[in-house]
N, C-alpha and C positions, 0 to 999 in steps of 0.2 A: 630831257636829255640827261643821260647818266655819264658824266665825265669821270675819269680816274682821279684819285687823290692828287697825284703829282701835277695835274693841270692847275688845280687851285693853289697848291703850294708854290708852283712856279710863278704864277701871276701875283700872288701876295709878296713873294720875295722880290719880284721886279718892282712892284709899287714901293716897297720898303727901301729898295736901293735908290729909286728916283727921289724919294723923300729925303734920304741921306744926302744925296748930291745937292738938292735944293737947300736944305738946312745948312750944309757946310758952305756953300757958295755965298750964302747971306749971313754968315757968321752967327748963326743961331745956336749958341752953345748953352748948355750941354745936351740939348735935345737931339743934335746931330749924332752924338755918341749913342744915345738910346736907339735912334733909328738904325744906326750901323750895327748895333748889337742884335736888333730884331732881324735885320736883313741877313746878317751872318748866320744866325740860328736857322732861319728859313732855308737859306742855301745849303747849310750843313744837312738839314733834314732831307732836302731834295737829293743831295749827293748820296745819302744813305738809301733813299728810295730807288735811285737809279743805279746803285751799287758802283759808284764812281769815287774811289778813294781820293783822287786828286781834288775833287770838289769839296768833299766833306772835311778832309784834313786841312786844306787851305782855310776854309771858313771856320773851323774850330780854332785855328790860330788867330784869325781875325777876331773872333769872339773873346778870346783871352786878352788880346790887346785892347779891345774896347772896354772890357771889365777893368783892366789895370788903369786905363785912362780915366775911368769914372771914380776909381778909388783914390 
């Protein structure tokens, strides 16, 4: 099966988001921030692939917030 790139990015982003929720709900810090940064970057990439500015701009801001939280 030959699936398009966005199929894999979408599921990786979903897995990263679920990991973020799990880590945050169990107060596993700072790994939750790293998972959030990964999820935000994957969703941002997906927004670019889909040509959806609302998705990539929102997640670019999320990534900046996660980076500032890590610093």
